[in-house]
C-alpha positions in Angstrom: -13.3 27.0 -28.6 -10.4 25.9 -26.3 -6.9 27.0 -27.4 -4.5 24.5 -28.7 -2.0 25.5 -25.9 -4.5 24.5 -23.2 -5.1 21.2 -24.9 -1.3 20.5 -25.1 -1.0 21.4 -21.4 -3.7 19.0 -20.5 -2.1 16.2 -22.6 1.2 16.9 -20.9 -0.4 16.8 -17.5 -2.1 13.5 -18.3 1.3 12.0 -19.5 2.9 13.2 -16.2 0.0 11.6 -14.2 0.5 8.3 -16.0 4.3 8.5 -15.1 3.4 9.3 -11.5 1.1 6.3 -11.3 3.7 4.0 -12.9 6.2 5.2 -10.3 3.7 4.6 -7.6 3.1 1.1 -8.9 6.9 0.3 -8.7 7.0 1.8 -5.2 4.1 -0.4 -4.1 5.9 -3.4 -5.5 9.0 -2.5 -3.5 6.9 -1.9 -0.4 5.5 -5.4 -0.6 9.0 -6.8 -1.0 10.1 -4.9 2.0 7.1 -6.1 4.0 7.7 -9.7 3.0 11.4 -9.6 3.8 10.8 -7.5 7.0 13.3 -4.9 5.8 12.5 -1.9 7.9 14.9 0.5 6.1 13.4 -0.4 2.7 9.9 -0.1 4.1 10.6 3.3 5.5 12.1 4.5 2.2 9.1 3.1 0.3 6.7 4.9 2.6 8.6 8.2 2.1 8.7 7.7 -1.7 5.0 6.9 -1.7 4.1 10.1 0.1 6.2 12.1 -2.3 4.5 10.5 -5.3 1.0 10.9 -3.9 1.7 14.6 -3.3 2.7 15.0 -7.0 -0.4 13.1 -8.0 -2.6 15.3 -5.8 -1.1 18.5 -7.2 -1.5 17.4 -10.8 -5.1 16.3 -10.1 -5.8 19.8 -8.8 -4.3 21.3 -11.9 -6.4 19.1 -14.1 -9.6 19.9 -12.2 -8.9 23.6 -12.8 -8.4 23.0 -16.5 -11.0 22.7 -19.3 -10.5 18.9 -19.3 -14.1 18.2 -18.7 -15.1 20.2 -21.7 -12.7 18.4 -24.1 -12.3 14.9 -22.8 -15.1 13.5 -25.0 -14.1 15.4 -28.1 -10.4 14.3 -28.3 -10.0 10.5 -28.5 -6.4 10.5 -27.2 -7.3 12.4 -24.1 -10.2 10.0 -23.4 -7.8 7.0 -23.9 -5.2 8.7 -21.5 -7.9 9.2 -18.9 -9.0 5.5 -19.2 -5.4 4.3 -18.8 -4.9 6.6 -15.8 -8.1 5.2 -14.2 -6.9 1.6 -14.8 -3.4 2.4 -13.3 -5.1 4.1 -10.3 -7.3 1.0 -9.7 -4.3 -1.3 -9.9 -2.4 0.9 -7.4 -5.3 0.9 -5.0 -5.6 -2.9 -5.2 -1.8 -3.3 -4.6 -2.0 -0.9 -1.7 -4.8 -2.9 -0.1 -2.7 -6.1 -0.6 0.3 -4.4 1.0 -1.8 -3.3 4.0 -3.1 -6.9 4.4 0.4 -8.3 4.1 1.7 -5.8 6.7 -1.2 -6.7 9.1 -0.5 -10.5 8.7 3.2 -9.9 9.4 2.3 -7.9 12.5 0.0 -10.7 13.8 2.8 -13.3 13.2 5.4 -11.2 15.0 3.0 -10.6 17.9 2.3 -14.3 18.2 6.0 -15.2 18.2 6.7 -12.4 20.7 4.0 -13.7 23.0 5.4 -17.2 22.9 8.9 -16.1 23.5 7.9 -13.8 26.4 5.6 -16.5 27.8 2.4 -14.4 27.8 0.3 -17.0 26.1 -1.6 -18.8 28.8 -2.6 -22.4 28.4 -4.9 -24.5 30.4 -3.6 -27.9 31.3 -4.5 -30.7 33.8 -2.3 -32.1 36.5 -2.0 -35.8 37.3 -5.1 -35.7 39.5 -7.3 -34.2 36.7 -7.4 -30.7 38.2 -7.0 -27.8 35.8 -4.1 -25.5 36.1 -3.1 -22.5 34.1 0.4 -21.6 33.0 2.5 -20.3 30.2 3.7 -22.4 27.3 7.3 -22.0 28.5 6.6 -22.7 32.2 5.7 -26.4 32.0 8.4 -27.5 34.4 10.5 -29.0 31.7 14.1 -29.8 32.8 16.7 -30.1 30.2 
């Protein structure tokens, strides 16, 4: 039989893990806001905070792996419920992280397009008044203000 002290340690670790995942969720929300507002300082802070939280989660996971959790998770309903809640939080965090990565990628693409336009690196194919094709940049159309 597993000691009551070991069960209490597992329950406390599960509570800590839920708190870590809640903190990760908030950090991911802040990260998305930083991406959307293009706030590099907030994005950098979110990234650092995310790494710190992920390290805590990893350490706690290792502690739980080395505990008798597998032996007792089906016999104690509250532990089974905690594990289910943790798995749901983890799934939500993974989805939010994927959403953030997509948003960051889309922002990067938009910035690159604007940069290319401003620097004149986007080539366009046009035709002169005789119907011959000619290449040029969008900003070098011979426009005179």
